[in-house]
C-alpha positions in Angstrom: 36.6 -25.0 2.4 37.8 -28.6 3.3 34.7 -31.0 4.5 34.5 -34.2 6.0 31.3 -36.0 5.5 30.8 -39.1 7.8 29.3 -41.8 6.1 28.4 -44.0 9.4 27.1 -47.5 8.8 25.7 -50.3 11.2 27.0 -53.5 9.8 24.6 -55.5 11.5 21.4 -53.5 10.7 22.9 -52.6 7.0 21.8 -48.7 8.0 23.3 -45.7 7.8 23.3 -43.1 11.0 21.5 -39.6 9.8 21.3 -36.5 11.5 18.5 -33.7 10.9 20.1 -30.7 9.4 19.2 -27.0 10.5 16.7 -25.4 10.2 14.4 -28.0 9.1 16.5 -29.3 6.0 15.9 -32.9 6.2 18.2 -35.8 7.5 21.9 -36.5 6.1 25.4 -37.2 6.8 26.8 -35.6 9.8 29.6 -33.1 8.5 31.9 -30.4 9.3 35.3 -28.3 8.2 38.6 -29.7 9.1 40.1 -27.9 11.9 43.4 -26.4 11.6 46.0 -29.1 12.0 43.7 -32.0 12.3 43.8 -35.0 9.8 40.6 -36.4 7.8 40.4 -39.3 10.0 40.5 -37.3 13.0 38.1 -35.0 12.0 35.5 -37.9 10.9 35.9 -39.7 14.0 35.4 -36.0 16.2 32.5 -35.5 14.0 30.8 -38.8 14.3 31.0 -38.8 18.2 29.1 -35.5 18.4 26.1 -37.1 16.6 26.1 -40.5 18.9 26.8 -41.9 22.1 28.9 -44.9 20.1 32.6 -45.4 19.3 33.3 -45.4 15.9 36.1 -46.8 13.8 37.4 -45.2 10.7 37.5 -47.5 8.0 38.6 -45.6 4.8 38.1 -42.6 2.5 34.9 -43.9 0.6 35.0 -41.0 -2.0 36.5 -37.4 -2.7 34.7 -35.0 -4.6 37.2 -32.4 -5.7 35.6 -29.3 -6.9 38.6 -26.7 -6.5 38.6 -26.6 -10.6 35.6 -24.4 -10.6 35.6 -21.0 -9.3 32.1 -21.3 -7.8 32.6 -24.3 -5.6 35.8 -23.8 -3.5 35.5 -26.9 -1.5 36.6 -30.4 -1.1 34.7 -32.8 0.0 35.9 -36.1 1.7 33.5 -38.8 2.3 34.8 -41.0 5.0 33.3 -44.5 6.0 33.0 -45.3 9.8 31.6 -48.2 11.4 29.8 -48.3 14.6 31.8 -50.5 17.2 30.4 -50.1 20.8 28.7 -47.9 23.2 31.2 -45.0 24.6 31.5 -44.7 28.4 30.3 -41.0 28.4 28.2 -38.6 30.7 25.4 -36.8 29.4 22.8 -37.0 26.7 23.3 -36.3 22.7 21.3 -33.3 21.9 21.7 -34.0 18.1 18.5 -35.7 16.2 19.8 -38.8 14.8 18.2 -41.7 13.2 19.7 -45.2 12.0 17.9 -45.8 8.4 18.2 -48.8 6.4 17.6 -48.9 2.5 13.8 -49.7 3.0 13.5 -46.7 5.8 15.6 -44.3 3.6 13.1 -45.2 0.6 10.3 -44.3 2.8 12.4 -41.1 3.8 12.6 -40.1 0.0 8.8 -40.5 -0.5 8.1 -38.3 2.8 10.8 -35.9 1.4 12.7 -36.2 4.7 16.3 -36.1 3.2 18.5 -33.2 2.5 19.5 -34.7 -0.6 19.6 -38.3 -2.3 23.3 -39.2 -1.3 22.5 -41.3 1.4 20.3 -43.8 -0.7 22.7 -44.1 -3.5 25.6 -44.7 -1.2 24.3 -47.3 0.9 22.8 -48.8 -2.3 26.6 -48.9 -3.7 28.0 -50.0 -0.3 25.7 -52.9 -0.2 26.0 -54.2 -3.4 30.0 -54.2 -3.0 29.5 -55.8 0.3 27.9 -58.7 -1.1 30.2 -59.1 -4.2 33.4 -58.7 -2.0 32.6 -58.8 1.8 33.5 -56.1 4.2 37.1 -56.0 3.6 36.5 -55.4 -0.3 34.4 -52.2 0.6 37.2 -50.9 2.5 39.9 -51.6 0.1 37.8 -50.0 -2.5 38.1 -46.8 -1.1 39.4 -43.2 -2.5 37.2 -42.7 -5.2 37.6 -39.3 -6.7 34.6 -37.8 -8.5 34.8 -35.0 -10.8 32.6 -31.9 -10.7 29.1 -32.2 -11.8 28.8 -28.9 -13.4 27.4 -29.4 -17.0 27.4 -27.0 -19.8 24.6 -27.0 -22.4 25.8 -25.3 -25.5 24.4 -22.1 -25.9 24.0 -21.7 -30.0 22.5 -19.0 -32.1 19.3 -20.8 -33.3 19.0 -21.1 -37.1 14.9 -21.1 -37.5 16.0 -23.2 -40.9 18.0 -25.5 -39.6 17.2 -26.7 -36.5 17.6 -29.9 -36.7 21.3 -29.8 -35.6 20.4 -28.4 -32.3 19.1 -30.8 -29.6 15.8 -29.8 -27.8 17.3 -29.0 -24.8 20.0 -27.0 -26.5 16.8 -25.2 -28.5 15.4 -24.4 -24.8 18.4 -23.1 -23.1 19.7 -20.9 -26.6 16.1 -19.8 -26.6 16.4 -18.6 -23.0 19.4 -17.1 -23.9 21.3 -18.9 -21.1 25.0 -18.8 -22.1 27.9 -20.6 -20.2 27.9 -17.3 -17.8 24.5 -17.5 -16.8 24.3 -21.4 -16.4 27.5 -21.0 -14.2 25.3 -18.3 -12.3 22.4 -21.0 -11.8 25.0 -23.8 -10.5 26.0 -21.2 -8.2 22.8 -20.5 -6.7 21.7 -24.3 -7.2 24.4 -25.5 -5.0 24.3 -22.6 -2.3 20.8 -23.9 -1.4 21.7 -27.6 -1.7 24.8 -27.5 0.1 26.5 -29.6 0.8 24.3 -31.9 -0.9 23.8 -31.9 -4.8 20.2 -32.5 -4.7 17.5 -30.0 -4.2 14.6 -30.9 -1.8 11.4 -29.2 -1.6 12.3 -27.1 1.0 15.8 -25.7 -0.6 13.5 -25.3 -3.8 11.2 -23.0 -1.9 13.7 -20.9 -0.5 15.5 -20.3 -3.8 12.2 -19.5 -5.3 11.2 -17.2 -2.7 12.2 -14.1 -4.9 11.2 -15.4 -8.3 7.4 -15.9 -7.6 5.0 -13.6 -6.2 2.8 -14.1 -3.0 -0.3 -16.2 -5.0 2.6 -18.3 -6.8 4.1 -19.5 -3.6 0.8 -21.0 -2.6 1.6 -23.5 -5.6 5.0 -24.1 -4.9 4.7 -28.2 -5.1 2.9 -27.7 -8.2 6.2 -25.8 -9.6 8.3 -28.7 -7.9 6.4 -31.2 -9.4 6.9 -29.6 -12.9 10.8 -29.3 -12.4 10.9 -32.8 -11.0 10.9 -34.4 -14.7 12.3 -38.0 -13.2 9.7 -38.0 -10.2 12.4 -38.6 -7.7 11.3 -36.2 -5.2 14.4 -34.3 -5.3 16.0 -32.3 -8.1 19.4 -32.2 -10.0 21.2 -29.1 -11.1 19.9 -29.8 -15.0 16.5 -30.5 -13.6 16.7 -26.7 -12.0 18.4 -25.0 -15.0 16.0 -26.3 -17.7 13.1 -25.6 -15.3 14.0 -21.8 -15.1 14.9 -21.9 -18.6 11.2 -23.0 -19.5 10.0 -20.4 -17.3 11.9 -17.3 -18.8 10.4 -14.9 -20.5 12.5 -15.0 -23.3 11.7 -18.6 -24.0 9.9 -18.8 -27.5 6.5 -20.9 -27.0 7.2 -22.1 -30.7 9.2 -25.2 -31.8 11.2 -27.6 -29.6 11.0 -25.0 -26.5 7.4 -25.2 -26.7 7.0 -28.6 -26.8 9.1 -29.0 -23.4 7.4 -26.1 -22.0 4.4 -27.7 -22.5 5.6 -30.9 -20.7 6.4 -28.4 -17.6 2.7 -27.0 -18.0 1.3 -30.2 -18.1 3.2 -31.7 -14.8 2.2 -28.3 -13.4 -1.6 -29.1 -13.5 -1.3 -32.6 -13.1 -1.6 -33.0 -9.4 -1.8 -36.7 -9.5 1.5 -36.7 -11.1 -0.1 -40.0 -13.2 0.6 -38.7 -17.0 -2.8 -38.4 -17.5 -5.1 -35.3 -16.6 -8.8 -35.5 -15.2 -11.4 -32.8 -16.4 -10.7 -31.3 -12.7 -7.1 -30.8 -13.5 -7.6 -29.6 -16.9 -10.2 -26.9 -15.4 -7.5 -25.1 -13.5 -5.3 -25.2 -16.4 -8.1 -23.9 -18.6 -9.3 -21.2 -16.1 -5.5 -19.9 -16.0 -5.3 -19.8 -19.5 -8.4 -17.3 -20.0 -7.6 -15.4 -17.1 -4.1 -14.4 -17.7 -4.8 -14.3 -21.7 -7.7 -11.6 -21.2 -6.3 -10.2 -18.2 -9.0 -11.0 -16.1 -9.4 -11.2 -12.2 -8.7 -14.6 -11.0 -12.2 -14.7 -9.8 -13.9 -14.5 -13.7 -13.3 -18.2 -14.1 -15.2 -19.8 -17.5 -18.4 -22.0 -16.7 -17.9 -25.7 -16.4 -19.8 -26.2 -19.5 -17.1 -24.1 -21.4 -14.4 -26.3 -19.8 -16.3 -29.5 -20.5 -16.7 -28.6 -24.3 -13.1 -27.7 -24.6 -12.0 -30.7 -22.5 -14.0 -33.1 -24.8 -12.2 -31.4 -27.8 -9.2 -33.1 -27.1 -8.6 -37.0 -28.2 -9.6 -38.5 -24.8 -8.9 -42.0 -23.3 -11.3 -44.5 -22.6 -11.4 -43.5 -19.2 -12.0 -39.5 -20.1 -8.6 -38.8 -19.3 -6.1 -36.5 -21.2 -2.5 -37.9 -21.7 0.5 -36.0 -22.5 1.1 -36.5 -26.0 -2.5 -35.7 -26.9 -2.1 -32.6 -25.1 1.3 -31.9 -26.9 -0.3 -32.7 -30.2 -3.2 -30.3 -29.4 -1.2 -27.6 -28.6 1.4 -28.1 -31.5 -1.3 -28.2 -33.9 -2.8 -25.2 -32.7 -6.2 -26.6 -31.8 -5.7 -25.4 -28.3 -4.4 -22.1 -27.9 -3.1 -19.7 -25.0 -0.6 -22.0 -23.2 2.0 -19.3 -24.0 1.0 -17.4 -21.0 1.5 -20.3 -18.4 4.4 -21.1 -16.5 6.0 -17.8 -16.7 8.4 -15.5 -14.7 7.7 -12.1 -14.7 11.3 -11.2 -15.2 14.4 -12.5 -16.6 16.3 -15.5 -14.7 19.4 -13.9 -14.9 18.2 -10.7 -12.8 16.6 -12.9 -10.3 19.6 -15.1 -9.3 21.1 -14.8 -5.8 23.3 -16.8 -3.4 21.9 -18.6 -0.4 22.7 -16.6 2.8 23.8 -19.8 4.5 26.5 -20.4 1.9 28.5 -17.6 3.0 31.7 -18.6 1.4 30.8 -18.0 -2.0 29.7 -14.8 -3.0 27.8 -13.9 -6.6 27.1 -10.7 -8.2 27.9 -8.8 -11.4 30.3 -6.4 -9.2 32.6 -9.2 -7.9 32.6 -11.1 -11.2 33.7 -7.8 -12.7 36.7 -7.4 -9.8 37.9 -10.9 -10.2 38.1 -11.0 -13.6 35.1 -13.6 -14.5 33.5 -11.7 -17.4 33.3 -13.4 -20.7 33.7 -10.2 -23.4 32.9 -10.9 -26.8 33.2 -8.3 -29.7 30.2 -5.9 -30.3 29.1 -6.5 -33.7 28.6 -2.7 -34.9 30.5 0.6 -34.8 29.0 4.1 -33.8 29.9 7.0 -35.5 29.4 10.2 -33.6 29.3 13.9 -34.7 31.9 16.4 -33.0 29.1 17.7 -30.9 28.4 14.3 -29.5 25.2 13.5 -31.1 24.9 10.1 -32.8 25.6 10.0 -36.8 24.9 6.4 -37.6 25.6 2.7 -36.5 27.2 0.5 -39.0 27.2 -3.3 -39.1 30.7 -4.9 -39.0 29.7 -7.4 -41.3 28.6 -4.8 -44.0 31.4 -1.9 -43.5 33.4 -1.6 -46.7 36.4 -0.6 -44.9 38.1 -4.1 -45.1 41.5 -3.0 -44.4 40.1 -2.9 -41.0 39.8 -6.7 -40.6 41.7 -9.2 -41.1 41.1 -12.0 -43.8 39.8 -14.6 -41.0 37.7 -12.0 -39.4 36.1 -10.6 -42.4 34.8 -13.8 -43.2 33.6 -14.5 -39.5 32.1 -11.2 -39.5 29.6 -11.9 -42.5 28.1 -14.7 -41.0 27.1 -12.6 -37.8 23.2 -12.0 -37.5 21.7 -8.8 -37.6 22.4 -7.0 -34.2 20.1 -5.8 -31.6 21.8 -2.5 -31.5 21.4 -1.7 -35.3 17.4 -2.4 -34.3 17.7 0.2 -31.9 18.7 3.2 -34.3 16.6 1.6 -37.1 14.9 4.7 -38.8 11.7 2.9 -38.9 11.2 2.4 -35.2 8.4 4.2 -33.5 11.0 5.4 -30.5 13.4 7.1 -33.5 10.4 8.6 -34.9 9.5 10.1 -32.0 13.1 11.4 -31.2 13.1 13.0 -34.4 10.0 15.2 -33.9 11.8 15.9 -30.4 14.7 17.3 -32.1 12.6 19.2 -34.1 10.6 20.6 -31.2 14.3 21.6 -29.4 14.5 23.9 -32.7 11.5 25.5 -32.9 10.9 29.4 -32.8 10.5 30.2 -29.3 7.5 32.5 -29.6 5.3 29.7 -30.3 3.9 27.4 -28.0 4.7 23.7 -27.8 3.7 21.3 -30.6 2.5 24.1 -32.9 3.0 22.2 -36.2 0.9 21.3 -39.1 -2.1 19.3 -37.9 -1.0 16.1 -39.6 2.2 16.0 -37.4 -0.1 16.4 -34.6 -1.9 13.5 -35.2 0.7 11.6 -36.3 2.6 12.2 -32.9 -0.4 11.0 -31.0 -0.7 7.9 -32.8 3.0 7.3 -32.1 3.0 8.3 -28.6 -0.1 5.5 -28.3 1.8 2.7 -30.2 5.0 3.6 -28.1 3.3 3.1 -24.7 1.9 -0.5 -26.1 5.5 -1.2 -26.7 7.3 0.1 -23.6 4.6 -1.1 -21.7 5.1 -4.8 -22.9 9.0 -4.1 -21.6 8.0 -2.7 -18.2 5.8 -5.5 -17.3 8.2 -7.9 -16.9 10.6 -6.1 -14.6 10.1 -6.6 -10.8 8.4 -4.1 -9.0 12.1 -3.5 -7.4 14.9 -3.4 -9.6 18.1 -4.6 -9.0 21.1 -2.4 -10.2 24.7 -2.6 -10.3 27.0 0.5 -10.4 27.9 2.8 -12.0 24.3 4.3 -12.1 23.1 8.1 -12.4 20.1 8.8 -10.2 17.7 11.9 -11.3 15.0 13.3 -9.2 11.9 15.1 -10.1 11.9 16.5 -13.6 7.9 17.9 -13.8 7.6 18.5 -17.3 11.3 20.8 -17.3 12.2 19.4 -20.6 15.2 21.8 -21.0 16.6 20.7 -17.9 16.4 16.9 -19.3 18.4 17.8 -22.5 21.1 19.8 -20.2 21.1 16.6 -18.3 21.5 14.6 -21.8 24.1 16.7 -23.2 26.2 16.5 -20.2 25.6 12.4 -19.2 24.3 10.7 -22.2 24.8 12.9 -25.4 24.7 10.3 -28.3 22.4 7.6 -26.2 22.7 5.7 -23.0 23.6 2.6 -24.8 27.0 4.2 -25.3 27.5 4.8 -21.4 29.0 2.1 -18.8 26.2 3.7 -16.8 22.6 3.1 -16.3 20.1 5.8 -15.6 17.6 5.7 -13.0 14.9 8.3 -12.8 12.9 8.3 -9.5 9.6 9.6 -10.9 7.1 12.9 -11.4 7.9 13.2 -15.0 4.6 15.0 -15.4 2.5 18.2 -13.7 3.8 21.7 -12.3 5.9 22.1 -15.7 4.6 23.1 -19.3 6.4 20.4 -21.1 5.3 17.1 -19.2 4.4 15.4 -22.6 7.7 15.9 -24.3 9.5 14.6 -21.1 7.4 11.5 -20.9 7.8 10.7 -24.7 11.4 11.2 -24.7 11.8 8.9 -21.6 9.8 6.2 -23.1 11.7 6.5 -26.3 14.8 6.1 -24.5 13.6 3.2 -22.4 12.1 1.6 -25.9 15.6 1.9 -27.3 17.7 1.0 -24.1 15.4 -1.0 -21.9 18.4 -2.1 -19.5 20.1 1.3 -19.4 17.2 3.5 -18.6 15.0 2.5 -15.8 11.9 4.2 -14.8 10.1 4.3 -11.2 6.9 5.8 -10.4 6.3 9.1 -8.6 3.1 10.5 -7.0 2.4 12.4 -10.2 2.1 9.3 -12.1 -1.3 8.6 -10.9 -4.6 9.6 -12.6 -6.5 11.7 -9.7 -3.3 13.8 -9.1 -3.0 14.6 -12.8 -6.5 15.7 -13.1 -5.9 18.0 -10.0 -2.9 19.5 -11.6 -1.8 20.0 -15.1 -1.0 16.9 -17.1 -4.3 15.7 -18.4 -5.2 19.2 -19.4 -1.8 19.5 -21.2 -2.6 16.3 -23.2 -6.0 17.6 -24.3 -4.4 21.2 -25.0 -1.8 19.4 -27.3 -3.9 17.0 -29.1 -7.6 18.0 -28.6 -10.2 16.1 -26.3 -10.3 13.0 -28.2 -6.8 12.0 -29.1 -5.8 13.8 -26.2 -7.6 11.8 -23.9 -6.2 8.5 -25.7 -2.7 9.8 -25.2 -3.1 10.6 -21.6 -4.6 6.8 -21.0 -2.0 5.3 -22.9 0.7 7.1 -21.0 -1.1 6.0 -18.0 -1.3 2.6 -18.8 2.5 2.6 -18.3 2.7 4.4 -15.5 0.3 1.8 -13.9 3.5 -1.2 -14.5 6.2 1.3 -13.5 8.6 -0.2 -11.0 8.6 1.2 -7.4 12.1 1.2 -6.1 15.4 -0.1 -6.9 18.4 -1.3 -5.3 21.8 -0.5 -6.4 24.6 -2.8 -5.6 22.3 -4.6 -3.2 22.9 -1.7 -0.6 21.4 1.7 -2.0 17.6 2.0 -1.8 15.8 4.3 -4.5 12.4 5.4 -4.5 10.5 8.5 -4.8 8.9 9.4 -1.6 10.2 7.5 1.4 10.5 4.3 3.3 7.4 2.6 4.2 6.1 1.8 7.7 6.1 -1.4 9.3 2.5 -1.4 9.2 2.2 -1.6 5.5 5.8 -3.5 5.2 6.2 -5.8 8.2 8.5 -8.2 6.2 11.6 -7.9 4.2 11.0 -4.7 2.2 12.2 -6.1 -1.6 10.2 -9.4 -1.5 6.8 -7.5 -0.1 7.4 -4.5 -2.6 7.7 -7.4 -5.8 4.6 -8.8 -4.6 2.5 -5.3 -5.2 0.2 -6.0 -8.2 0.6 -5.4 -11.6 -1.1 -3.3 -13.0 -1.7 -0.6 -10.2 -4.2 1.9 -11.4 -5.2 3.2 -8.1 -2.4 2.6 -5.7 -4.2 4.6 -3.0 -6.7 1.9 -2.8 -5.0 -1.1 -4.3 -1.4 -0.9 -2.2 -0.9 0.8 1.0 2.5 0.1 0.6 3.0 1.6 -2.8 1.2 4.6 -1.7 4.0 5.0 1.2 6.6 4.6 -1.1 5.3 7.6 -3.3 4.2 9.6 -0.8 6.4 9.6 2.3 8.9 12.0 3.5 11.8 12.3 5.9 10.8 14.7 9.2 12.8 17.5 9.4 12.5 20.6 11.5 13.7 22.9 9.1 10.6 22.2 6.5 8.0 21.8 9.1 6.0 24.1 11.5 6.1 21.4 14.0 8.9 21.8 16.4 9.1 18.2 17.5 7.8 14.6 16.9 4.2 14.1 18.3 3.4 12.0 20.7 1.4 9.5 18.9 4.5 8.4 16.7 4.4 4.6 15.7 7.7 3.3 15.4 9.4 6.5 14.1 6.0 7.3 11.6 3.2 9.9 11.8 1.0 11.4 9.5 2.3 13.7 7.0 0.5 17.0 7.6 1.8 19.0 5.3 0.8 16.4 2.4 -2.4 15.5 4.2 -1.7 12.0 2.8 1.2 9.7 3.6 3.7 9.7 6.4 6.8 11.0 8.1 9.5 9.1 9.0 12.4 9.9 11.8 15.8 9.2 11.8 15.6 6.4 14.3 12.8 5.0 11.8 15.5 5.1 8.9 18.0 3.7 11.0 15.8 0.4 11.9 14.5 0.0 8.4 18.3 0.1 6.8 19.5 -2.3 9.9 16.4 -4.8 9.1 17.2 -4.6 5.4 20.7 -4.4 5.1 20.7 -1.3 3.0 23.3 1.6 3.6 21.5 4.3 2.1 18.3 5.5 0.9 18.6 7.7 -2.1 15.0 9.5 -2.9 13.2 12.7 -4.7 9.8 14.1 -3.9 11.0 17.6 -2.3 12.3 20.7 -4.1 15.5 21.3 -2.7 17.3 25.1 -3.4 20.5 23.4 -4.3 18.9 20.5 -6.2 19.9 17.9 -3.3 19.8 17.4 0.6 21.9 15.2 2.7 20.4 14.1 5.9 20.7 11.5 8.4 24.6 11.6 8.8 24.7 11.2 4.8 22.8 8.2 4.7 19.8 9.8 3.3 19.7 11.8 0.0 17.1 13.7 -1.6 17.6 14.7 -5.0 15.5 17.1 -7.6 16.3 17.5 -10.9 14.2 20.6 -12.3 15.5 24.0 -11.8 13.5 26.9 -11.5 10.7 25.1 -10.1 7.3 26.7 -10.2 8.9 29.8 -10.9 11.5 29.6 -8.3 15.3 29.8 -7.9 16.4 26.2 -7.1 19.1 24.3 -9.0 18.8 20.8 -10.4 21.1 17.8 -9.6 21.6 14.2 -9.9 23.4 11.4 -7.8 26.3 9.3 -9.4 26.9 5.9 -7.8 30.3 4.9 -8.8 33.2 3.4 -7.2 31.8 3.1 -3.7 31.1 6.7 -3.8 27.8 8.5 -3.9 28.7 11.8 -5.8 26.6 14.9 -6.4 26.4 16.9 -9.5 24.5 20.1 -10.0 23.4 22.0 -13.4 24.4 25.4 -13.9 21.6 26.7 -15.2 21.9 30.5 -15.0 
């Protein structure tokens, strides 16, 4: 991409001609791509003449910003200096909204956030300074200034808690957020895609970039987030401002040491509405209210009393004007005199999972799949070795640094491996974890005497299992609550439908698809819900999946189905199952703990940005009038009663495609709205037609929908010309003769897999 950017100057007024960038992005230089066979000078004159009814004289190239050394910015930007000469004799009026701005007017535009970026200010200031010293001839002769790319990497280091002096505060923040070089480059790509062609991010661009990162309520505070990011108070953000702000918000970032101090600076600016560096009691009240509500999980309207706020505010070392300055806030938080700020200024999901390219910037594409295709992935050696039995079952995991087989490593490698920290992969298989304890119990359950009922072991084992399940639920809930309501996945990915307490089939899938552990598979595993009820081993299915989620949180993804609801389980069997296996008291505690996880489960997933996966069906335009992903991500967490709290979630879990084969009605009723009408078979939710599905796919740029929710004789059903797949992963459902199936998304194919369970 070769751009010419026109710096059009009125010498008598010392002013630049700027035009309004669409859509409402602010004023900036006129620019366009060079057309085939066109020189830069001719392109500059063509672009300039489209903007104003004047003739322009191309003077010289002012600067060239060459970014082709970076794979993320395949463009060369030539800033061409032109001067207005005289009014051109042309017919017709110019429709482009343009304005002449001198330095004073540009400063006002910056204050009012009227510019796309700060380049007009810095370039005009540079030109006027050169003109004062060397005259206009000097300005012209000093052209062709080549600029290197502005992309800066902050070194990502393994933080040594015993020796942090050698690591700068910014490096500690980046390292705590786990922003390696690859993630920093992706942040840069996202930043530039929203600011293009400027190098500065305006409030408008920031609002667009943060749209998928903030909830609906948080979006109302977008100016506060921008103020927090804008540490230099320039009203525009650089890439470094954006990178560090995202790092401060990432859930990985520690709220201790240097990262905590930097985070507290962001928090202070966020609530310091006047941006004065000193906080009033009114500003502190908002901060304290959020701390108390978020920390305790209270509703937002349950705010502390004014007397409580006043007492806490006065506990700081206030200034004579009764203001709290930044340094005193930092001291109080650092000395643990004021607690609870760790919950503030946080994203619900890791930044790397939320990065995306602006649709306007079509020439640069970013996603994991494209990175793999173009060889941009930075590989590193895993620091552990996995040993499998011949049956495929995991035998052990050994750290390379502790293995005794020194002949396998060169001398230099051996020395380097000794300095490796403990691997998270080792932790996954540590015998002391809750997940592995439960998995051992489940393996014992698989080998049980089939004549005995499930979990008919010694009483102490039952009590131990129940308590372990409750503890596991707490751990897994903390993992899932940071996931978006609509997951974004990349292929390869296996998709499984309803399990419904069929532990036997779940283990069959395990043996076929992930015998040792999902961690050793290149694929991820997406479960579409309905883990309990109908079958006799709902508890075993759930705790198996929760243990797998605990061990492999990025590989095992769990969606919520219509049976992951308390009211439904009370009508069917899961509550009775828990009470029968653990007794009334412990059984109720186990049931509550499992449902507390269900309350946080995501509701949908999108694979490769194209394949939508959910339990029931697509929602109607009434419950989802906007973009599907953003509206689903705005559904509150936790969601204990979706029927009341979220009609959108309810439809996702309950809706069905309309099919004449499975319905008594032979035709769609006249009262259907946009292809949706009441689901009479279930007495809740809606049916949707082929036309409704087509409209939904086109609106959201999806190609397929994969869902569960309905038993299928073959384990699957293909509808709507192959765009809709139903998958059911529990054979012999309710005493029937149906098969179980799964779907593999890989290599641009959706492959159907059936279990032979005869």
